[in-house]
C-alpha positions in Angstrom: -27.2 26.2 -44.6 -27.0 28.8 -41.9 -29.1 32.0 -41.6 -26.2 34.2 -42.7 -25.9 32.4 -46.0 -29.6 32.4 -46.7 -30.0 36.1 -46.0 -26.7 37.4 -47.4 -26.2 39.0 -50.8 -22.5 38.6 -50.4 -21.1 36.1 -52.9 -18.1 35.4 -50.5 -20.6 34.1 -47.9 -22.2 31.8 -50.3 -18.9 30.7 -51.7 -17.6 29.7 -48.2 -20.8 27.8 -47.5 -20.6 25.9 -50.8 -17.0 25.1 -50.3 -17.8 23.6 -46.8 -20.6 21.5 -48.4 -18.2 20.3 -51.1 -15.6 19.4 -48.5 -18.2 17.3 -46.7 -19.2 15.5 -49.9 -15.6 14.9 -50.9 -14.9 13.4 -47.5 -18.1 11.2 -47.8 -17.1 9.9 -51.3 -13.6 9.1 -50.2 -14.8 7.3 -47.1 -17.2 5.2 -49.2 -14.2 4.1 -51.3 -13.2 1.9 -48.3 -16.8 0.6 -47.9 -17.5 -0.8 -51.4 -15.8 -3.5 -53.3 -17.3 -3.0 -56.7 -14.5 -1.6 -58.9 -16.6 0.4 -61.2 -18.4 2.1 -58.3 -15.1 2.8 -56.7 -13.9 4.5 -59.9 -17.1 6.5 -59.9 -16.5 7.6 -56.3 -12.9 8.6 -57.0 -13.9 10.5 -60.1 -16.6 12.3 -58.1 -14.1 13.3 -55.4 -11.7 14.6 -58.1 -14.4 16.6 -59.9 -15.7 18.1 -56.6 -12.2 19.0 -55.6 -11.7 20.9 -58.9 -15.0 22.7 -58.3 -14.0 23.6 -54.8 -10.7 25.0 -56.2 -12.7 27.1 -58.7 -14.7 28.6 -55.8 -11.5 29.3 -53.9 -9.9 30.9 -56.9 -12.9 33.1 -57.3 -12.5 34.3 -53.7 -8.8 34.9 -54.2 -9.2 36.6 -57.6 -6.4 34.4 -59.0 -7.9 33.5 -62.3 -8.3 36.1 -65.0 -12.0 35.5 -65.2 -12.4 36.2 -61.5 -10.4 39.4 -61.3 -12.4 42.3 -60.0 
């Protein structure tokens, strides 16, 4: 987490930072899919990546004001 994020009261700054961290975690879980052979754990990793992708989309929609709940 960078200094701008820690000291900022701007939700957009925090949203960008969280989206970046989610991207890193999504990438990590998808890379692990190729490293493990246990099918149930692979399913868990894929589910994790999908859920995190949905969460990242929610943060993006907040920033864009697309969803009715996020309209300013």
